[in-house]
N, C-alpha and C positions, 0 to 999 in steps of 0.2 A: 504494500500500500504506500503510495507516494505521500510526501510530507503535507502537501496541500489537502489531500484527502483525509489524512489524520486530523488536520486542523479543523475541517468541517465537522468532524465527529466530536472533537474535544471542546470546541468553542461554545456550543450551546450548554454543555455541562458546566463549563467554567462560569458562564453567566448566571446559571441557576445557583451554583455553589456560593458565589460572591454575594448575590442578592439575598439568599437565605441567611448566610452568616451575618451579613450586615444588619438585616432586620432583627435577627435574634439578639445581637449585641446592643443594638440601639434600643430595644424594647425591654430588656431584662438587665437592669443595672445592679441587681442584687447578687448576681452570680459572680464569683470571684474573678475568673479569667476575663469575663466580659467587662466588669467594672474596672479592672486594671488597664485593659486595652483602651476603654473610653475615657479614662482619666488622662491618658497620655495623648491620644489622637483625637482630633476634632473632625476628621473626615476619612472615610475609607471608600475608594472608588475602583471600579474596574473600567479600564479604558482600552479601546481597540481602535485601529485605524489602518490605513493603507497608504504607502508612499513609494516613490520611485526616484531613481537617478540613472543616468546613462553611464555605462562603463564600456571598455572595449569589447567585452564579451556579450554585450546586450544590455537590456534594461535590468537594473538592480531593483527588484520589487520586494518590499517587506510588509508583512502584516504585524502590527504592534499588538502585544498582549501584556498589559501593564497593570500592576496593582499600585494605586496611588494612595499614599498614607500621609495625611496632612496634620501638622501640629500648629495650633493657633498661637501666634506670638504675643498676644495681649497678656499672657501670663508672665512673659519675660519683660515686656515693655508696657506697664499699666496705662500709659498715656494713650495707647491704641484703643482702649476700651471705649473712649468717647468719640472715636472716629467712625464714620459711616462705613468705610471700607474695612477689609480684613486682610491682614498680612499673615501668611503661613509659611512655615518651613516644611518641605516634603521630601519623602523618599519614594522612589519608583523602581522596585525590583521588577524585572521583565525578562520574558523569553519570547523572542520574535522570529517566527519562521520566515525564511527567505524563499519565495516561490519562483523566482526567476533571477538569473539565467539557469540555475540548477537548484536542486533541493538542498539549501544550506540553512544556517541558523545564526542567530545572535543571542547572547544573554549578557546581563549585567545589571547595574543599578544606577539610577540618576538621583542626584542630590541637588536641591535647589530651593527657590523661593517663588511664591505665587501671591499676586495681589488681586483681590476680588472687590468689585465696587458695584453696589445696587444702582440700577438706573430706572427700574420700575418695581412694583410690588413683588412680582415673581420673576424678575429678569435681572441678571447681573453680568457685568463684563469682567473678564479676567485676563491677566498677562502673567507669563511665567518664564523662568530661565533655569537651566540645570546643567550640571556637568557630572561625569562619572565614568568609572572603568567598565569596559565591555570586552567581550570576546566575539570575534567573527570567524566563521569557517570558510567563507567564500575565497576562492583563488582567482585573482584578477591582476592584470598588469598595472592597475591604478593604485592598489593598496595591498600591503603585506597583510596576510591573514594572522589571526591570533589576537594578542592584546592590543586594544585601541582605547581612545577616550571618545566619549559621546558628548558633544556640546549642543544643547537644544534651546531654542526660544520659541514661544508660541503665544497665542491669544485666542479668545473665544467667548462663549456665552454659557451661563447656567440658566436653565429653565426650571424653576422650583415646582416640584410636584406636590410636596407636603412640607411641613415645617422641618422634617428630618431627611428629605430625599430630593434629588434633582437629576435631571438629564443635562449633560454638558456636551457641547459641540465646539469644534475649533480647528485651528490650523497650527502645525508645527514645522519648523525648519530645523534639520539636524545635520551636523557635520561629524563624520567619523574619521579620525586619524590618530597616529600614535606618537606625536611630538618628536618625530625623527628617530624613534628607537629602532626602527628597521626600515629597509627600503624594498619596494617603492612606498612613497608616502604622499601621494597626491590628494588623498582624501576622497570620501564618498559623501556627497551632499544630497539629502533627500527632502522632498516636500510631502507632508502628510496631512490628510484630512482625518480627524479623530472624532470619536463619539464615546461617551462614557455614562455610567450610572453611579451616583454618589449617595452615600448615607452619612448624615451629620450626627454628631453625638452631643455637642454643646457649643 
């Protein structure tokens, strides 16, 4: 079974798992593991998307599978509590199938900041930036495979479904390269459309 076929089987199960776990943690704060999780994190989201770049071997096409974990920084900077916007520090562990030019993969973690600002009662804008170590398996004349850094910037919208949940849609630009640790190192630059489901805890 090819990688993209396995993805089509695993993706719906991952969505159900993240949705169920998020709702359970958000609704039952008396349970010890859940309450510990929700005291630290303010948002848990599953994000997926599709992006591409051109490399000598063809189009480099990636499916994002990201777990977004946000920590509200108003606990660290109390002055932020009076501000309408929300600044969060986030972690994004991820495993990303590469569906073209061959069945390859990426995995790693992104670490960054996100700023979210409400523009309507149920609609918010956000912007984010992150960096982090990744591993890529693709073999191309543009980029040495193995260890790389992922640099990402993006923006989008949150559509609030309830007080504790939202759908988010957005755009991300991502640069993969290894800081000249190996050659070649021309980098892989990808443009992504993303969509995600978020559960908020406080």
